[in-house]
N, C-alpha and C positions, 0 to 999 in steps of 0.2 A: 504494499500500499504505500504510495505516496506522500510525502510527509509536506504539512501545509503549513506556509507560515502566517503565524497570526502576529498582529502588533495592535497597540493601542493608539486610537486616532489622537487622541488628547495628547498623550505624549510625543507623537510623529510631528503635529503640527506645531507644539511648541519648539521642538527641535529645529524645525524648517524657518520658523518666525526668528529663532534666535540666531540661524545663519544669515536671513536676512538682515537682521540688525546689525551684526558684524561688518555687514558691507554697507551700512547706513542707507539701506534701500527699502523698496517697497514692494509688496506682490499683490497682483490683482487675484481676486477671489477664484474666478474659473481656473487658472494655473494651480493655485494650492489645492483647490478642491479634486483636480485631475491628479495631483502627486499623492492625494492619500486615499482615491478611490472614492470618493462623493460628488454627488451632484452639488454645483455651487448654490442652489437654494437650500440645500440642507446643512451648509457649513456652518450657518448662526451660533445652532445649539453647541458644536465643537467649539468655536470661539468663545463664546460664554464662558464653557467650563475652563478653557485654556484660561483665560482671564483672571477667572474667579480663584480659581488653584494658584496663579502667580500672585495676585493680591493678597491672598493668606498667607504667601511665604514672603511678602516684602519685597515683592518684584515688580516689573511695570507690566503693564496691561497689554503684552503682546498682539494683541488684535489690532491694536494702532496701526501697523504696518501693512493690515490688508485693506485694499482700496477698490473702490469699484470701476470698472472700465471707462465710464464717461466721464463720470466726476474726479475721479483721481482722488478721492477721499474716502474713508470708511463710511459703511451704512449707518442709518439713524440708530440702529441699536447698539454700536458702540458708544455713542453720545451717552445714552441713557444708561448704560452698563457703568460707564466710567465716572459719571455722575453720582452713582450709588454707591461704588465702591470707593471713591475719595469726594467725599463731603467738601473738601477746598475748592471744587470745581464747580459748585451750584452756582456761582455768579459769575463764571466765564462764558464767553461765546462758544460756539462749537470751535472755531477754527484756533482758538487757544485753549482749549482742552484737547485737541487733537495734537497741536504743537508741544505743549509742556510733556502728554504721554508718549509721544514718538521719540522727544529728548531724551526722556527717560529710558526708553527702551535703548536708543543707541549709547547711551552713558554705561548703561547694564552689560552691554556686550563689548564695551571697548576692553 
């Protein structure tokens, strides 16, 4: 019987996003989803888990590095999660929240 390779998508996504951060880059939803065997519209649940776990470990919200093809920015769900996980973001604009968390990702991976 052939051996089946299993992996935890949350861990895999976190690893990919850490790599993206080391390059001070961004990744679009579709290419990330393809790399972990998901449809892009199912990626949000996993990104929430990645960022929730990271925040609990005093790490950045890695989902800040995942952007939409059209806007070049994270989806609406990112901003809601960021404000929920980091109360200091409550009065900031979406662009300020994104810049702050993106910079935290880059600093953590440096």
